[in-house]
LOTI-657818 format. One record per residue (C-alpha): residue number from 1; residue in one letter; x, y, z. Coordinates in pm, whole numbers, m for minus. Each point is the difference from the previous one (the first is absolute). Layout:
! LOTI-657818
site kenu=NUM&kolgu=a&east=X&north=Y&up=Z
...
//
This chain:
! LOTI-657818
site kenu=1&kolgu=x&east=1589&north=m6&up=2814
site kenu=2&kolgu=x&east=m127&north=m167&up=m315
site kenu=3&kolgu=x&east=m361&north=41&up=107
site kenu=4&kolgu=x&east=42&north=373&up=58
site kenu=5&kolgu=x&east=185&north=59&up=m326
site kenu=6&kolgu=x&east=m257&north=m207&up=m192
site kenu=7&kolgu=x&east=m281&north=200&up=160
site kenu=8&kolgu=x&east=162&north=330&up=m96
site kenu=9&kolgu=x&east=64&north=m116&up=m355
site kenu=10&kolgu=x&east=m360&north=m123&up=m25
site kenu=11&kolgu=x&east=m125&north=345&up=97
site kenu=12&kolgu=x&east=222&north=161&up=m263
site kenu=13&kolgu=x&east=m107&north=m252&up=m266
site kenu=14&kolgu=x&east=m364&north=74&up=80
site kenu=15&kolgu=x&east=69&north=369&up=m56
site kenu=16&kolgu=x&east=159&north=m82&up=m337
site kenu=17&kolgu=x&east=m302&north=m201&up=m109
site kenu=18&kolgu=x&east=m251&north=262&up=118
site kenu=19&kolgu=x&east=191&north=286&up=m163
site kenu=20&kolgu=x&east=149&north=163&up=309
site kenu=21&kolgu=x&east=362&north=6&up=m113
site kenu=22&kolgu=x&east=m96&north=171&up=m324
site kenu=23&kolgu=x&east=46&north=309&up=211
site kenu=24&kolgu=x&east=373&north=m77&up=m17
site kenu=25&kolgu=x&east=m32&north=174&up=m335
site kenu=26&kolgu=x&east=m49&north=340&up=161
site kenu=27&kolgu=x&east=m299&north=196&up=m122
site kenu=28&kolgu=x&east=m125&north=m298&up=m199
site kenu=29&kolgu=x&east=275&north=44&up=m260
site kenu=30&kolgu=x&east=128&north=m305&up=m186
site kenu=31&kolgu=x&east=307&north=m91&up=m201
site kenu=32&kolgu=x&east=m55&north=37&up=m375
site kenu=33&kolgu=x&east=188&north=m17&up=m330
site kenu=34&kolgu=x&east=m57&north=357&up=m121
site kenu=35&kolgu=x&east=m13&north=364&up=107
site kenu=36&kolgu=x&east=m277&north=241&up=m86
site kenu=37&kolgu=x&east=25&north=370&up=m71
site kenu=38&kolgu=x&east=m216&north=280&up=m134
site kenu=39&kolgu=x&east=110&north=140&up=m337
site kenu=40&kolgu=x&east=m246&north=280&up=m75
site kenu=41&kolgu=x&east=m330&north=173&up=74
site kenu=42&kolgu=x&east=m206&north=108&up=m299
site kenu=43&kolgu=x&east=m100&north=278&up=5
site kenu=44&kolgu=x&east=255&north=126&up=251
site kenu=45&kolgu=x&east=m191&north=217&up=247
site kenu=46&kolgu=x&east=195&north=243&up=221
site kenu=47&kolgu=x&east=4&north=m130&up=357
site kenu=48&kolgu=x&east=m115&north=m353&up=m80
site kenu=49&kolgu=x&east=264&north=m264&up=76
site kenu=50&kolgu=x&east=m18&north=m380&up=m14
site kenu=51&kolgu=x&east=304&north=m212&up=89
site kenu=52&kolgu=x&east=67&north=m369&up=54
site kenu=53&kolgu=x&east=129&north=m92&up=346
site kenu=54&kolgu=x&east=123&north=m323&up=160
site kenu=55&kolgu=x&east=153&north=m120&up=m329
site kenu=56&kolgu=x&east=m334&north=54&up=m171
site kenu=57&kolgu=x&east=m218&north=m192&up=245
site kenu=58&kolgu=x&east=m206&north=313&up=65
site kenu=59&kolgu=x&east=m75&north=337&up=m159
site kenu=60&kolgu=x&east=m2&north=332&up=183
site kenu=61&kolgu=x&east=m201&north=296&up=m128
site kenu=62&kolgu=x&east=61&north=352&up=129
site kenu=63&kolgu=x&east=m272&north=244&up=m92
site kenu=64&kolgu=x&east=143&north=349&up=m32
site kenu=65&kolgu=x&east=m277&north=116&up=m232
site kenu=66&kolgu=x&east=m294&north=216&up=94
site kenu=67&kolgu=x&east=m261&north=m274&up=m30
site kenu=68&kolgu=x&east=m64&north=m358&up=113
site kenu=69&kolgu=x&east=159&north=m298&up=m175
site kenu=70&kolgu=x&east=m182&north=m333&up=m20
site kenu=71&kolgu=x&east=209&north=m316&up=m34
site kenu=72&kolgu=x&east=m109&north=m346&up=m121
site kenu=73&kolgu=x&east=m232&north=m160&up=250
site kenu=74&kolgu=x&east=m170&north=326&up=86
site kenu=75&kolgu=x&east=217&north=159&up=276
site kenu=76&kolgu=x&east=22&north=378&up=m33
site kenu=77&kolgu=x&east=316&north=189&up=91
site kenu=78&kolgu=x&east=m70&north=353&up=118
site kenu=79&kolgu=x&east=219&north=295&up=m104
site kenu=80&kolgu=x&east=320&north=4&up=204
site kenu=81&kolgu=x&east=m37&north=m366&up=103
site kenu=82&kolgu=x&east=166&north=m322&up=m112
site kenu=83&kolgu=x&east=m111&north=m360&up=m32
site kenu=84&kolgu=x&east=187&north=m330&up=m30
site kenu=85&kolgu=x&east=m154&north=m310&up=m153
site kenu=86&kolgu=x&east=78&north=m324&up=m182
site kenu=87&kolgu=x&east=m133&north=m54&up=m350
site kenu=88&kolgu=x&east=23&north=m346&up=m151
site kenu=89&kolgu=x&east=74&north=149&up=m342
site kenu=90&kolgu=x&east=308&north=180&up=128
site kenu=91&kolgu=x&east=142&north=m228&up=270
site kenu=92&kolgu=x&east=268&north=m263&up=m74
site kenu=93&kolgu=x&east=m146&north=m224&up=273
site kenu=94&kolgu=x&east=m123&north=m325&up=m155
site kenu=95&kolgu=x&east=123&north=99&up=m347
site kenu=96&kolgu=x&east=248&north=m194&up=m212
site kenu=97&kolgu=x&east=243&north=235&up=m172
site kenu=98&kolgu=x&east=309&north=m147&up=m163
site kenu=99&kolgu=x&east=342&north=153&up=60
site kenu=100&kolgu=x&east=48&north=296&up=m232
site kenu=101&kolgu=x&east=m368&north=4&up=m99
site kenu=102&kolgu=x&east=m201&north=321&up=32
site kenu=103&kolgu=x&east=m375&north=m26&up=53
site kenu=104&kolgu=x&east=m198&north=326&up=m37
site kenu=105&kolgu=x&east=m306&north=83&up=205
site kenu=106&kolgu=x&east=m247&north=288&up=21
site kenu=107&kolgu=x&east=m268&north=115&up=240
site kenu=108&kolgu=x&east=m228&north=303&up=m16
site kenu=109&kolgu=x&east=m76&north=249&up=276
site kenu=110&kolgu=x&east=m256&north=278&up=m9
site kenu=111&kolgu=x&east=129&north=347&up=88
site kenu=112&kolgu=x&east=m313&north=212&up=55
site kenu=113&kolgu=x&east=m157&north=m135&up=m317
site kenu=114&kolgu=x&east=321&north=m27&up=m204
site kenu=115&kolgu=x&east=108&north=m361&up=m76
site kenu=116&kolgu=x&east=372&north=m40&up=62
site kenu=117&kolgu=x&east=179&north=m311&up=m127
site kenu=118&kolgu=x&east=274&north=m126&up=226
site kenu=119&kolgu=x&east=245&north=m210&up=m201
site kenu=120&kolgu=x&east=271&north=m219&up=146
site kenu=121&kolgu=x&east=210&north=m310&up=m57
site kenu=122&kolgu=x&east=106&north=m317&up=176
site kenu=123&kolgu=x&east=365&north=m81&up=m69
site kenu=124&kolgu=x&east=111&north=m360&up=52
site kenu=125&kolgu=x&east=325&north=m77&up=181
site kenu=126&kolgu=x&east=227&north=m305&up=m4
site kenu=127&kolgu=x&east=m82&north=m268&up=256
site kenu=128&kolgu=x&east=286&north=m122&up=218
site kenu=129&kolgu=x&east=91&north=m370&up=2
site kenu=130&kolgu=x&east=m186&north=m144&up=300
site kenu=131&kolgu=x&east=204&north=m318&up=53
site kenu=132&kolgu=x&east=310&north=166&up=153
site kenu=133&kolgu=x&east=m213&north=179&up=260
site kenu=134&kolgu=x&east=m186&north=m316&up=97
site kenu=135&kolgu=x&east=333&north=m182&up=19
site kenu=136&kolgu=x&east=145&north=274&up=220
site kenu=137&kolgu=x&east=m292&north=m28&up=243
site kenu=138&kolgu=x&east=25&north=m380&up=15
site kenu=139&kolgu=x&east=378&north=1&up=41
site kenu=140&kolgu=x&east=m18&north=266&up=271
site kenu=141&kolgu=x&east=m240&north=m212&up=204
site kenu=142&kolgu=x&east=188&north=m326&up=m61
site kenu=143&kolgu=x&east=338&north=154&up=85
site kenu=144&kolgu=x&east=m137&north=132&up=328
site kenu=145&kolgu=x&east=m140&north=m341&up=97
site kenu=146&kolgu=x&east=329&north=m176&up=m79
site kenu=147&kolgu=x&east=210&north=259&up=180
site kenu=148&kolgu=x&east=m222&north=m18&up=307
site kenu=149&kolgu=x&east=74&north=m373&up=26
site kenu=150&kolgu=x&east=374&north=60&up=10
site kenu=151&kolgu=x&east=32&north=290&up=241
site kenu=152&kolgu=x&east=24&north=m46&up=375
site kenu=153&kolgu=x&east=m200&north=319&up=65
site kenu=154&kolgu=x&east=m256&north=m40&up=m276
site kenu=155&kolgu=x&east=m248&north=193&up=214
site kenu=156&kolgu=x&east=202&north=317&up=m56
site kenu=157&kolgu=x&east=6&north=m66&up=m373
site kenu=158&kolgu=x&east=m378&north=m36&up=m10
site kenu=159&kolgu=x&east=m45&north=315&up=206
site kenu=160&kolgu=x&east=219&north=196&up=m244
site kenu=161&kolgu=x&east=m165&north=m154&up=m308
site kenu=162&kolgu=x&east=m344&north=73&up=139
site kenu=163&kolgu=x&east=103&north=360&up=59
site kenu=164&kolgu=x&east=115&north=35&up=m361
site kenu=165&kolgu=x&east=m328&north=m152&up=m122
site kenu=166&kolgu=x&east=m197&north=247&up=211
site kenu=167&kolgu=x&east=210&north=296&up=m117
site kenu=168&kolgu=x&east=m44&north=m109&up=m363
site kenu=169&kolgu=x&east=m374&north=m24&up=52
site kenu=170&kolgu=x&east=m15&north=345&up=160
site kenu=171&kolgu=x&east=193&north=162&up=m287
site kenu=172&kolgu=x&east=m216&north=m188&up=m251
site kenu=173&kolgu=x&east=m323&north=129&up=157
site kenu=174&kolgu=x&east=141&north=353&up=35
site kenu=175&kolgu=x&east=110&north=6&up=m365
site kenu=176&kolgu=x&east=m340&north=m128&up=m110
site kenu=177&kolgu=x&east=m170&north=268&up=209
site kenu=178&kolgu=x&east=210&north=280&up=m146
site kenu=179&kolgu=x&east=m105&north=m109&up=m350
site kenu=180&kolgu=x&east=m361&north=91&up=82
site kenu=181&kolgu=x&east=m100&north=358&up=m85
site kenu=182&kolgu=x&east=m376&north=m32&up=38
site kenu=183&kolgu=x&east=m33&north=m77&up=373
site kenu=184&kolgu=x&east=142&north=125&up=333
site kenu=185&kolgu=x&east=339&north=m154&up=84
site kenu=186&kolgu=x&east=m72&north=m103&up=360
site kenu=187&kolgu=x&east=m321&north=m187&up=m74
site kenu=188&kolgu=x&east=150&north=m155&up=m313
site kenu=189&kolgu=x&east=303&north=m127&up=193
site kenu=190&kolgu=x&east=m211&north=m156&up=275
site kenu=191&kolgu=x&east=m226&north=m166&up=m256
site kenu=192&kolgu=x&east=296&north=m129&up=m200
site kenu=193&kolgu=x&east=177&north=m130&up=311
site kenu=194&kolgu=x&east=m295&north=m219&up=96
site kenu=195&kolgu=x&east=98&north=m296&up=216
site kenu=196&kolgu=x&east=360&north=121&up=m7
site kenu=197&kolgu=x&east=m105&north=231&up=282
site kenu=198&kolgu=x&east=1&north=m322&up=203
site kenu=199&kolgu=x&east=293&north=m169&up=m174
site kenu=200&kolgu=x&east=251&north=284&up=32
site kenu=201&kolgu=x&east=m31&north=40&up=380
site kenu=202&kolgu=x&east=13&north=m379&up=38
site kenu=203&kolgu=x&east=328&north=m19&up=m191
site kenu=204&kolgu=x&east=163&north=305&up=159
site kenu=205&kolgu=x&east=m109&north=m84&up=354
site kenu=206&kolgu=x&east=89&north=m364&up=m50
site kenu=207&kolgu=x&east=346&north=89&up=m132
site kenu=208&kolgu=x&east=68&north=214&up=307
site kenu=209&kolgu=x&east=m112&north=m284&up=228
site kenu=210&kolgu=x&east=213&north=m251&up=m193
site kenu=211&kolgu=x&east=307&north=219&up=45
site kenu=212&kolgu=x&east=m67&north=m21&up=373
site kenu=213&kolgu=x&east=4&north=m379&up=m18
site kenu=214&kolgu=x&east=m375&north=m63&up=18
site kenu=215&kolgu=x&east=m126&north=m286&up=m215
site kenu=216&kolgu=x&east=m346&north=157&up=m15
site kenu=217&kolgu=x&east=154&north=279&up=m204
site kenu=218&kolgu=x&east=80&north=m238&up=m287
site kenu=219&kolgu=x&east=m358&north=m125&up=14
site kenu=220&kolgu=x&east=m124&north=356&up=m54
site kenu=221&kolgu=x&east=253&north=61&up=m278
site kenu=222&kolgu=x&east=m110&north=m315&up=m182
site kenu=223&kolgu=x&east=m369&north=86&up=29
site kenu=224&kolgu=x&east=55&north=354&up=m126
site kenu=225&kolgu=x&east=226&north=m120&up=m282
site kenu=226&kolgu=x&east=m262&north=m250&up=m115
site kenu=227&kolgu=x&east=m261&north=276&up=m16
site kenu=228&kolgu=x&east=241&north=226&up=m189
site kenu=229&kolgu=x&east=70&north=m267&up=m261
site kenu=230&kolgu=x&east=m366&north=m84&up=m56
site kenu=231&kolgu=x&east=m112&north=362&up=m11
site kenu=232&kolgu=x&east=256&north=98&up=m265
site kenu=233&kolgu=x&east=m110&north=m281&up=m235
site kenu=234&kolgu=x&east=m243&north=220&up=m202
site kenu=235&kolgu=x&east=294&north=226&up=m83
site kenu=236&kolgu=x&east=197&north=m269&up=m185
site kenu=237&kolgu=x&east=m171&north=143&up=m310
site kenu=238&kolgu=x&east=294&north=241&up=9
site kenu=239&kolgu=x&east=219&north=m289&up=m121
site kenu=240&kolgu=x&east=m166&north=m5&up=m342
site kenu=241&kolgu=x&east=m160&north=343&up=m40
site kenu=242&kolgu=x&east=176&north=303&up=m143
site kenu=243&kolgu=x&east=m171&north=294&up=170
site kenu=244&kolgu=x&east=m23&north=m27&up=378
site kenu=245&kolgu=x&east=m201&north=209&up=251
site kenu=246&kolgu=x&east=314&north=96&up=191
site kenu=247&kolgu=x&east=171&north=335&up=53
site kenu=248&kolgu=x&east=349&north=m110&up=m95
site kenu=249&kolgu=x&east=192&north=m222&up=m240
site kenu=250&kolgu=x&east=m196&north=m307&up=m109
site kenu=251&kolgu=x&east=292&north=m232&up=76
site kenu=252&kolgu=x&east=16&north=134&up=357
site kenu=253&kolgu=x&east=m364&north=m98&up=46
site kenu=254&kolgu=x&east=75&north=m348&up=m133
site kenu=255&kolgu=x&east=297&north=m37&up=238
site kenu=256&kolgu=x&east=m221&north=102&up=293
site kenu=257&kolgu=x&east=m261&north=m261&up=m96
site kenu=258&kolgu=x&east=273&north=m265&up=m34
site kenu=259&kolgu=x&east=133&north=78&up=348
site kenu=260&kolgu=x&east=m340&north=19&up=169
site kenu=261&kolgu=x&east=m113&north=m324&up=m163
site kenu=262&kolgu=x&east=324&north=m200&up=5
site kenu=263&kolgu=x&east=119&north=99&up=348
site kenu=264&kolgu=x&east=m351&north=m7&up=145
site kenu=265&kolgu=x&east=m63&north=m354&up=m123
site kenu=266&kolgu=x&east=354&north=m111&up=90
site kenu=267&kolgu=x&east=m30&north=123&up=359
site kenu=268&kolgu=x&east=m339&north=m168&up=42
site kenu=269&kolgu=x&east=131&north=m334&up=m130
site kenu=270&kolgu=x&east=331&north=6&up=185
site kenu=271&kolgu=x&east=m162&north=114&up=324
site kenu=272&kolgu=x&east=m141&north=m340&up=93
site kenu=273&kolgu=x&east=345&north=m161&up=3
site kenu=274&kolgu=x&east=159&north=289&up=186
site kenu=275&kolgu=x&east=m265&north=m9&up=271
site kenu=276&kolgu=x&east=45&north=m376&up=41
site kenu=277&kolgu=x&east=372&north=53&up=52
site kenu=278&kolgu=x&east=m59&north=276&up=253
site kenu=279&kolgu=x&east=m247&north=m217&up=190
site kenu=280&kolgu=x&east=246&north=m292&up=6
site kenu=281&kolgu=x&east=282&north=219&up=129
site kenu=282&kolgu=x&east=m228&north=138&up=269
site kenu=283&kolgu=x&east=m85&north=m355&up=114
site kenu=284&kolgu=x&east=369&north=m94&up=8
site kenu=285&kolgu=x&east=81&north=287&up=233
site kenu=286&kolgu=x&east=m273&north=m95&up=248
//
């Protein structure tokens, strides 16, 4: 059991190092400390609209004028079309903006020969205290390990905990996907899910098998839970960042990360002892 779990975790860790799990932030979005928005267009041309989307990570231009509009970098937006892009001057990604601080930015687009200044701001938000969230994740995992040692049917506990970890991970990925406005939902979800497309079936199928009294089911649950915990690690930035790429309350996202990480790690750690107990009981009945 240990060899299989270690192998699965090694695969997940390799993906972390090589950048694979960055897709857990759907659409390439990251947690930041500020939100961006467009304030004005000067001169204001009828039909020309520029808005900030995805909390300011990207800009979207809709060209309702009669001529082409050229944006920074050279792309041209035809009349009646729209274009979405990221501009380092306007995005909060990688920027340090203190809580309550407002940082102005401007870019210039060319509307059929007329320069139009797009002005916006980045508004800093208060960071949450990270320590309570880290403590919650650690205590969740530790409590599960201790409880598993005391229960006679710890296998059922691990199956249930693994199911909650998988459900938390699914909601986390879905919420991250819904925060993306610049890419198709289906492809974004699959990309964000990553190795969870293996972990979720392992946990769910393993839990069903465990409920039927099969020890192999717990093995599958533990392997899937280990992958879930490792894959969600890049998202612990939500513990100390204010603005999260998640379509819902920020604290809900943090709770989901706590559950996926704490329960996932707890199931993986407690699983070795539970499987030893199941193997011993099986030998005693022979």
